[in-house]
C-alpha positions, 0 to 999 in steps of 0.5 A: 941472751938479751938480759936472760930469756924473755919468757913472755912477749916483750911489748916493743911500744913499751920498751923504748928504754931498752932500745937504741934507735938509729934516728929517733925522729923516724920512730913513734909508738902507736896502733897498727891493726888494733895493736900497740906497737913501735912504728918506723913512720918514715923510711931511713936513708942509706949511709956510706960506706956500704948498703945495709938496712937504713933504719933500725932499733937495736937492743942495748944488750947482746943476744945469742940463740933465737928471737921472734919479732911480730912485724908488719909492713906499712907500704901498700901492695903497690910497693913491689919490694917492701921489706922488713929487716931483722939484725943479729950478730951486730958488732957495730954499724958496718959489721953484722948480719941481717935478714931481709924479708921482702914481698919480692924474691930475686936471689940478689938483695930481696928475701936474703940473709946478708953479712955486712963486713966493713965496706962490703956485704954478701948474701949467705943464704943457701936457698935460691929465690925463697918464697916471698912470704911478707904480706900486709898484716902481722907477720911473725919472723924468727931468727935462730943463730947457733954457736957453730954458725947455723943460721935459720930465718923462719917467716910466718911458719915458724917450724920450717926455715924459709932461709938458712946459712952457715957462717960464724963470723959474728957468733954473738952480738946485739939484735934489732929490727928495722927496714931497708928502705920502707915504713914498718911496725913492730909489735913484740919481741920474744927471746929464747 
């Protein structure tokens, strides 16, 4: 767990001392829809050797189990593929999982669970074209990762998973949040 369970939601605007920001100049604290939050105000840029979320914040401690982040996309509705990404099982910059939560679903790279493995990435979720649930406003997103490799991603509905996978490549690692190539805001984190 992340230094033990976070019983109450951790306010991310006040938690920067617990985070490693990939590019600190792309982040700021502020308010979105009357909520204090940590804001990715400028989209990141891809880095070789593999496509993956371009910008993210990681917690300094490793975590296992499940965590919930309240996130909001900052892109207008005209951006069809706007997204938010949650990172988990993070080993290093090219070995981790991410859930790509998008306003689009295409069974390729939007609304998927991916495993980044060195110079490649592979979609590992079982579902084909899961419902696109990312909308404007605050959205709760929960990741559950069990030691046996069972992964569930919940979006908005925190009882029924939107996507599932079974992969035990990275059973423990750091957790984080960010975006593939968009701007986003993150208000709270709860680790169970």
